[in-house]
N, C-alpha and C positions, 0 to 999 in steps of 0.2 A: 351595861356590860356588852362589850364587842365580842365576836367569835373568837378573838385571839388575846383577850384582856390578860395583860400582865405576861405575855409569852414574850421570849426573846428570840427574834427571827433575823438570820443572815440572807441576805439576797447578794449573789455575786452577779457581776455585770447590771448592777443596780443604778447605774448614771443615765441608762437611757433606755428606749424601747420597753419590752416587755418587763426588765428589772425595775425600770422606774415607775411604770404604772402599778406593778406589784408592791413595791415600796410604799407608795401611797396608800393603797388599799389595805395593806397590813397595818399601817399605822392608824388609819381610820377606824380599824377593827380592834385597836387598842394593844398593839405588839410594840415592844421596844424593836427598833429598826436598826440593823447594822447594814449600811449600804457600802459594798465592797466593789471597787472599779479601778482601773488603771487611770481613768480620766478624772484627774483631781478636781478640776473647775466645775464639771457638770456634777460629779458626785456630791460636792459640797454644796452645789446649789439645789439638789434634791434634798439634802438634809436641812438646808436652811428653810426650804418651803414647808417641809414636815414640821418643823419646830414653829414657824409662823401659824400654821394650822392648829397648834396645840399639841402635836405629838412629840414624841421622844425619839431620836434618832442619832446616830454618829457616824462618819465616814472613814473608812480606812482604804488607803491606797494600796492595792493589792495585785499581783500578777499570779492568777491562780495556776499558771503552768509551772510555777517556782514552788518546791515543796517547802522552802522555807517561808514563803510568803503564806502558804496555806496554814501553815502551823502557827505562825505568827497572829494570822486572822482570828483562829480559834482562841488562842490565848488571851488576845486584846479583848474579844466578846466576853470572856469569862471575867476578865479583870472588870470590865466596864458594868456588867450585869449579873454576873454571878453564875451563869448558866447558859446552854443552848438548847433551845426547843424545837427550833425549825431551821432548816438548811435548805436555801433554794439555790440548787447548783444551775444557775442561768447563763453564767458567762459563756460565751462562744463567739467563733469566728466563721466566716463563710469560705475565706479563701478564693483563690482564682476560679472564676466560672469558665472553665475550659474543658474541652474533650480530653479524656485521659489518652495520652500516647507516651512513647518513650521519652518525650521531650518534658513531660511533667515535672517541674523543679522539685528536687528532693527536699530542699529546705522549706518549700511551702507544705508539703506532705508532713514533715516532722513539725512544723509549726502548729497545723491542724490537729494533729495528734495529741501535742503537748496541751493545748489550750482546751480542746473539745472533750478529750478523754481523760487525760492525766489531771487536767484541773479538777474534774468531777472525782477522780481517784483521790487525790490529795485532801481536798476538802472533807470528803466523807470519812476517810481514814482518821483524820483528826477530830472530826465532829463526834463520831460514835462513842468514844470514852466519856465524853462530856454528857451526851444524852444518856448514857446508862446511869451515869451517877444522879441525873434527875429523875429517873423513873421511865425514860422514853422520850420519844420526840418524832418528827416527822421529817423525812428526807425527800425532796422533790427535785427533779431533775428534768431539764428541757431537752426534749428529744427533737424529732423532725419527721414529717411525712416523707422525708428522704430516705428514712430507713425502711420504708415500706414500698416505694414506688421508684422506678428508675429515672430519676430527674436527671437528664442528660447535662453534663458539664460539671456535675459535683461528685464524682466517683469517691474521693477521699473524704469530704466532708460527710457524704452519707454512710461511709465505713464507720466514722468516729461516732455518728448518731447511733447506729446499730449497735455499737460497742456499749455505749451508756446505757441502753435499753436492757442488754443482756446483763450487766453489772448490776443495776438496779434490781432486777428480779433476784439475783444470788443474795444480795444484801438484805432483801426483803425476807428471805427464807432464813437466812443465817442470824437474824437479830429480832425475829417476830416474838421470841420469848423475853426479850430485854424491853418490850414495849416500843420498839422502833419500827415505823412503817416506812416503806420505800416506794415511791411511785414515780411515773414519768408522765409528762404533757408533751404532745407531739404537735405543734403547730404546722399548718400549711404556709403558704406564702404570706408574709407578714408586713404590714406596712409599718417598717421600723427603718431606723437609719442604715441597717445592714442591707436592705433593699433599696436604698435612697437612690442608686444610679438608675434602676428601673422604673419607679414611679416619678422620677424628677425628670430624668433625661431622654427616657425611651418610652414615652407615654403610649404609644400606640402597642407596644409590646405589653406594657403593664395592662392596657385595657383587654388585650387579648387572654392575658393569664386570668384577670378577673371574671371575664365572661365564660371562661372555662370552668369556674368553680360553680357547683349546683346552687349555693346561696349567693352567688354574683357579687361577692365582694371579697377582699383579702381579710386576713386576721388582723385584728387591732391589739394594740397592747392591753387593753382592757378586757379582751376576751381571755387572754392568758393569766391576766392577774386574778380574775374570778375563777378560773380553773385551779390556779396556785393555792388561793384562799380556800377552796373546797377540800384539797389535799391537806392543808395545813392545819384545818380546823376539825372538831370533833364530828363534823358532818360526815366525814369519811373514816370515822373510827374503826370501821370494820372492813376497811380496804386496805390491801397491800400488795405488792407486786404487780400492780395494774399500771396500763398505760391508756390515757385519755387522748383520743384524737380531737384536736381543735382545729379543724380544716375546711369548715363548710360543705363537708361531703365529697371532697376532692379524691380521697383515696378509695371511695366505694362507688364513685359515679357509674362506672360501667359505660355501656354504648349509648 
């Protein structure tokens, strides 16, 4: 038996990066995995690989920033597997990396808020009633080191990540008596498609970033997958309202 044997786990942003790695690991640990993403081709490819490996997974094309999509995702999961045990709110976008000025595009700010915060809000809102029916569950949300340090050029992105941290803590307290745990994972600079421009095109800058990390490397998707597994499994059964920094020591490095 795996750590998630027969559990039903939803992974938003499951087609690539942290979500892809987590989908595979959850499957390896025995979960029925629902891969939710806007990228249909990549999402279906993840599901195909899981099935070829002997796992059970389905793909749903979802835009988490749309309340109707979030509601449909939870309904479809229950129709497919009968319950929701784990929700990994991982879908997110970085937005433009630029200094915040009066010219910062309002439409970009709205998009960041819609995906990074409202997406978490909508999915959590719809998943909680189903978790209550099942006797509890685990809600995990991807935060960021940007909620704790002043990463230049990421003002609105950082604000959305601060918002989901606060939201998760309150959910943890309001639903602890229902057996629902809510925790966040905050990665540092990640070697994922979100940062592809840096490590593929600006290699000197990327080396500088990694050199500044005490552990001398970026956060890999597998690092976040293992953290998500911890929060999804009974290994963390006495932990709720917590945030786990997965940043190689970046936020505490000091001088």
